[in-house]
C-alpha positions in Angstrom: 150.9 24.3 195.9 149.1 25.0 192.6 148.8 28.6 191.4 145.5 30.4 191.6 144.8 30.1 187.9 144.9 26.3 188.2 142.7 26.3 191.2 140.2 28.8 189.7 140.0 27.2 186.2 136.3 26.0 186.0 137.0 23.5 183.2 140.1 21.9 184.7 142.1 22.8 181.6 145.0 24.2 183.6 146.9 21.4 185.4 149.8 22.0 187.7 152.3 19.5 189.0 155.3 17.4 188.1 156.1 16.7 184.5 155.1 13.1 184.9 151.8 14.0 186.5 150.9 16.6 183.8 151.9 14.2 181.0 149.7 11.5 182.6 146.7 13.9 182.7 147.4 14.9 179.0 147.6 11.2 177.9 144.4 10.4 179.8 142.6 13.4 178.1 144.1 12.4 174.7 142.6 8.9 175.2 139.2 10.5 175.7 139.7 12.5 172.5 140.7 9.3 170.6 137.5 7.5 171.9 135.5 10.4 170.6 137.0 9.9 167.1 139.4 12.9 167.2 142.5 12.2 165.2 144.5 15.4 164.9 145.3 16.1 168.5 148.9 16.5 169.7 150.5 16.4 173.2 152.9 19.2 172.5 156.1 19.2 174.6 156.0 15.5 175.4 159.0 14.5 173.3 161.1 17.7 173.7 164.6 17.0 175.1 164.7 18.3 178.6 161.0 19.1 178.4 159.4 22.6 178.2 157.9 24.2 181.3 154.4 23.7 179.8 152.7 20.8 178.1 149.8 21.5 175.7 147.1 19.1 174.5 146.4 20.7 171.2 143.3 19.7 169.1 145.2 20.3 165.9 148.8 20.4 164.6 151.2 22.7 166.5 151.6 25.0 163.5 148.0 26.1 163.7 148.8 27.6 167.1 152.1 29.2 166.1 154.3 26.5 167.6 157.1 24.9 165.6 156.4 21.4 164.5 159.8 20.2 165.8 160.9 22.5 168.6 164.4 22.7 169.8 165.5 21.9 173.3 165.6 24.8 175.8 168.9 26.7 175.8 169.9 25.3 179.3 169.6 21.8 177.9 171.7 22.7 174.9 174.3 24.2 177.2 174.5 21.0 179.2 174.7 18.9 176.0 177.7 20.9 174.8 179.6 20.2 177.9 178.7 16.5 177.9 180.7 16.2 174.6 183.8 14.3 175.5 186.1 16.5 173.4 185.0 19.6 175.2 185.2 17.8 178.5 188.8 16.8 177.8 189.8 20.3 176.9 188.2 21.7 180.0 190.0 19.1 182.2 193.3 20.0 180.5 192.8 23.7 181.1 191.9 23.1 184.7 195.0 20.9 185.2 197.2 23.7 183.7 195.6 26.3 185.9 196.2 24.1 189.0 199.8 23.5 188.0 200.5 27.2 187.5 198.7 28.1 190.8 200.6 25.7 192.9 204.0 25.8 191.2 206.6 26.9 193.7 208.7 29.9 192.8 212.3 28.9 192.4 
């Protein structure tokens, strides 16, 4: 269910939905801008790893609006990427195995 701000927006500038849906709307509107001869627009958030919670269709470069030109992935994505590293995964598996051995070792 879309939030009240998206329902009440008279210009349709606020779009609510899945990331794919919002990106499709942004690309459609970017196409309209391109047809009008606009060249500086940016779909901000389109190529960010993990995707931000918000997609912006900016009529100028991100820096004009206070956004970094090359944003970093959200912390949760960085956290997941750290644990997908094979070395870290091997160490974690080793520590789990040691913990299991110590927990289930019978007392002599």
